[in-house]
C-alpha positions as a printed NumPy array, in Angstrom:
array([[114.046, -63.523,   7.972],
       [117.604, -62.482,   7.205],
       [119.933, -61.188,   9.746],
       [119.47 , -57.755,   8.318],
       [115.748, -58.114,   7.749],
       [113.054, -56.038,   9.455],
       [112.2  , -56.919,  12.973],
       [109.081, -58.882,  13.461],
       [107.586, -56.191,  15.935],
       [106.018, -53.035,  15.686],
       [105.728, -50.199,  18.422],
       [103.303, -51.293,  21.046],
       [103.454, -54.946,  20.267],
       [103.061, -57.26 ,  23.529],
       [104.526, -60.764,  24.   ],
       [103.501, -62.745,  26.92 ],
       [105.564, -65.547,  28.632],
       [102.943, -67.894,  29.827],
       [105.413, -69.576,  32.15 ],
       [106.045, -66.686,  34.449],
       [103.237, -64.114,  33.842],
       [105.788, -61.646,  32.32 ],
       [104.865, -59.539,  29.254],
       [107.223, -57.608,  27.19 ],
       [105.788, -54.427,  25.801],
       [107.888, -53.05 ,  22.857],
       [107.316, -49.26 ,  23.369],
       [110.408, -48.131,  21.383],
       [111.34 , -50.143,  18.252],
       [114.47 , -48.524,  17.046],
       [117.739, -50.137,  16.247],
       [119.58 , -46.853,  15.805],
       [118.867, -45.538,  19.423],
       [121.668, -45.301,  21.909],
       [119.262, -46.467,  24.62 ],
       [117.139, -49.632,  24.315],
       [113.736, -49.213,  26.338],
       [110.763, -51.294,  26.697],
       [108.138, -51.921,  29.373],
       [107.619, -55.089,  31.232],
       [104.216, -56.054,  32.685],
       [104.045, -58.617,  35.592],
       [100.799, -60.228,  36.228],
       [ 99.303, -60.696,  39.772],
       [101.395, -63.433,  41.254],
       [103.516, -63.315,  38.194],
       [107.429, -63.45 ,  38.617],
       [107.182, -63.952,  42.298],
       [109.852, -66.67 ,  42.023],
       [110.213, -66.96 ,  38.387],
       [112.83 , -68.423,  36.289],
       [115.382, -65.508,  36.434],
       [118.869, -66.052,  37.85 ],
       [121.454, -63.488,  38.983],
       [123.208, -62.45 ,  35.856],
       [125.461, -59.696,  34.655],
       [125.433, -57.387,  31.481],
       [129.292, -56.729,  31.088],
       [128.878, -54.046,  28.447],
       [125.765, -51.977,  29.376],
       [124.042, -50.539,  32.434],
       [120.359, -51.471,  33.049],
       [117.819, -49.249,  34.577],
       [114.579, -50.067,  36.114],
       [111.673, -47.593,  36.79 ],
       [108.43 , -48.623,  38.427],
       [105.514, -47.138,  36.866],
       [102.86 , -48.99 ,  39.15 ],
       [103.031, -51.858,  41.651],
       [106.113, -52.881,  43.341],
       [109.404, -54.441,  42.056],
       [112.202, -56.142,  43.898],
       [115.717, -55.928,  42.348],
       [118.33 , -58.254,  43.971],
       [121.672, -56.317,  43.438],
       [124.659, -58.332,  44.3  ],
       [122.664, -60.469,  46.604],
       [120.923, -57.585,  48.547],
       [117.215, -57.028,  47.671],
       [115.784, -53.586,  47.03 ],
       [112.18 , -52.723,  46.781],
       [110.87 , -49.964,  44.406],
       [107.544, -48.594,  44.32 ],
       [105.907, -46.309,  41.743],
       [108.18 , -43.492,  40.421],
       [111.303, -45.019,  41.88 ],
       [114.213, -45.79 ,  39.765],
       [117.336, -48.134,  40.212],
       [120.463, -48.189,  37.893],
       [122.34 , -51.482,  37.687],
       [125.996, -50.802,  36.711],
       [127.482, -52.901,  33.966],
       [128.878, -56.176,  35.376],
       [126.745, -55.995,  38.548],
       [124.99 , -59.345,  39.407],
       [121.246, -58.818,  39.64 ],
       [117.849, -60.166,  39.022],
       [114.257, -58.736,  39.5  ],
       [111.016, -60.061,  40.764],
       [107.445, -58.819,  41.261],
       [107.354, -57.125,  44.724],
       [103.838, -58.17 ,  45.658],
       [100.846, -60.358,  44.633],
       [ 99.315, -57.604,  42.551],
       [100.356, -56.407,  39.144],
       [103.458, -54.5  ,  38.441],
       [104.506, -52.313,  35.408],
       [108.001, -51.272,  34.86 ],
       [110.222, -49.567,  32.218],
       [113.552, -51.114,  31.511],
       [116.56 , -49.219,  29.866],
       [119.785, -50.3  ,  28.6  ],
       [122.774, -47.966,  27.946],
       [124.366, -48.437,  25.516],
       [121.645, -50.106,  23.487],
       [124.064, -52.975,  21.953],
       [121.426, -55.328,  20.453],
       [119.243, -55.672,  23.581],
       [116.034, -55.097,  21.441],
       [116.689, -58.215,  19.37 ],
       [118.016, -60.017,  22.283],
       [114.856, -59.567,  24.423],
       [112.644, -59.944,  21.428],
       [114.269, -63.226,  20.703],
       [113.76 , -64.334,  24.267],
       [110.102, -63.321,  24.309],
       [109.259, -64.892,  20.864],
       [111.072, -68.156,  21.841],
       [108.682, -68.767,  24.9  ],
       [105.579, -67.714,  22.975],
       [106.177, -69.576,  19.767],
       [108.016, -72.75 ,  21.001],
       [106.78 , -73.516,  24.517],
       [107.725, -77.041,  23.981],
       [111.438, -76.215,  24.187],
       [111.021, -75.027,  27.878],
       [110.586, -76.942,  31.122],
       [107.722, -76.479,  33.471],
       [109.319, -73.382,  34.991],
       [110.08 , -71.766,  31.672],
       [113.808, -72.569,  31.77 ],
       [115.587, -73.182,  28.425],
       [117.537, -76.191,  27.71 ],
       [121.352, -75.688,  27.93 ],
       [121.746, -75.895,  24.048],
       [119.211, -73.134,  23.375],
       [120.788, -71.027,  26.086],
       [124.141, -71.525,  24.39 ],
       [122.843, -70.785,  20.974],
       [121.276, -67.55 ,  22.2  ],
       [124.055, -66.268,  24.338],
       [126.747, -67.163,  21.891],
       [124.83 , -65.324,  19.012],
       [124.417, -62.316,  21.355],
       [127.897, -62.65 ,  22.968],
       [128.496, -59.773,  25.246],
       [124.87 , -59.27 ,  26.308],
       [124.3  , -61.54 ,  29.272],
       [126.056, -64.135,  31.413],
       [125.271, -66.025,  34.523],
       [126.832, -64.505,  37.79 ],
       [129.387, -66.453,  39.655],
       [130.534, -68.416,  36.582],
       [133.772, -66.979,  34.785],
       [132.608, -65.226,  31.594],
       [135.51 , -66.799,  29.691],
       [134.362, -70.227,  30.569],
       [130.723, -69.469,  29.476],
       [131.816, -68.028,  26.19 ],
       [133.956, -71.094,  25.485],
       [130.99 , -73.611,  26.585],
       [128.497, -71.508,  24.437],
       [130.799, -71.428,  21.397],
       [131.376, -75.268,  21.737],
       [127.65 , -76.077,  22.286],
       [126.048, -73.517,  19.794],
       [126.653, -75.689,  16.61 ],
       [125.07 , -78.772,  18.273],
       [121.916, -76.836,  18.88 ],
       [121.073, -76.707,  15.298],
       [121.193, -80.41 ,  14.953],
       [118.649, -80.686,  17.936],
       [116.199, -78.269,  15.891],
       [116.776, -75.204,  18.057],
       [116.976, -71.837,  16.233],
       [116.82 , -68.153,  16.977],
       [113.486, -66.327,  16.443],
       [115.482, -63.089,  15.779],
       [119.092, -63.349,  14.717],
       [121.582, -60.599,  15.658],
       [122.708, -57.883,  13.066],
       [125.738, -59.316,  11.546],
       [127.425, -55.798,  11.193],
       [127.746, -55.563,  14.94 ],
       [127.281, -59.008,  16.201],
       [130.833, -59.339,  17.262],
       [130.752, -56.199,  19.44 ],
       [131.263, -56.998,  23.198],
       [132.747, -60.413,  22.543]])
């Protein structure tokens, strides 16, 4: 598939991460929308600890809306519990992560404003765990080289909290070419026409 090719997903497609019980449901498949939106289903017991780390999106606000179940969003180190119908906006640049808030199932809607290339970004992450589970450790963590490849290709979309972004950019740029020699590749490349946005 070329960088400008059609996305390998249609509206309603579900991609499950077997490591943490998280399923992405691609409810809105449009690359022209100002807002990127999709649902996330967390299985009973899934994402109670998970693999997520506190991270930041420097160029976009992220909004969580709980459809059913309970969600915990850790915002700048402080946990917030959301129930059905409740919504929380995470302003761009704010450290955060989310977890299933109970032992049961949880369904939530995630929105990014502006949309940037978050549809491709999360589709790439979902397909990576589904199609190449051998690349990940027992907890579902990607190796540093794969992380570098993804976050360099999608520069400006996400960075670990607590580490200077300039350092992460430099590190990912240096390691990204090496990842190809190790056999790693993106499932969904960014659109070249706007891949430099947010760098």
